[in-house]
C-alpha positions, 0 to 999 in steps of 0.5 A, spaced: 627 606 393 619 604 393 616 600 398 617 593 398 615 587 403 615 579 404 610 575 407 610 572 414 612 565 415 607 564 420 601 567 417 603 569 410 601 576 411 606 582 409 610 586 413 607 592 414 610 599 415 606 604 420 604 608 413 600 602 411 596 600 418 590 601 421 587 600 429 586 592 427 593 591 424 598 595 427 601 590 430 604 587 423 609 592 423 613 589 429 617 584 425 623 578 426 628 577 421 632 571 421 638 572 416 642 566 412 647 566 417 642 565 423 643 572 426 636 575 428 633 582 428 627 585 431 624 592 431 619 596 427 619 595 419 619 601 415 617 599 409 623 601 405 628 595 408 629 597 415 627 594 421 629 599 426 635 603 424 638 597 420 638 596 413 637 589 413 634 587 406 633 589 399 629 586 393 632 581 388 638 579 393 640 572 392 639 571 400 632 573 401 630 574 408 626 570 413 621 574 416 615 573 422 611 578 425 613 578 432 606 576 435 606 570 429 613 568 431 611 567 438 605 563 437 610 559 432 614 557 438 620 563 437 623 559 431 630 561 429 631 556 423 632 560 416 627 559 411 626 564 406 620 568 406 616 569 399 616 576 396 609 580 398 607 582 391 603 588 394 609 591 397 606 591 404 603 597 402 599 597 395 592 593 398 585 594 399 582 595 406 581 590 409 585 585 406 590 585 411 586 586 417 587 581 422 587 581 429 594 579 433 594 572 434 595 570 441 
């Protein structure tokens, strides 16, 4: 399976794997995923559907994930309500620099 990703509910940039980051956007690998049942998972997104060691979603699933970059989630007030994220057409990997060069929000 190849790379895939979803957009952060707050900043609308995709979750990135460390293979797709640079010194400006490396913080976009740390994510929060909220499942339809309300459970939450936090960790580093690997670009292949895993956060940390946990397989958490597959493309085309009927229950799309609700995703935030961890920093964006904090800025948004640490929401816990499920609302599906948009699929990232660039798959969080196939984009031109500096398309996702965004400083960490504070």
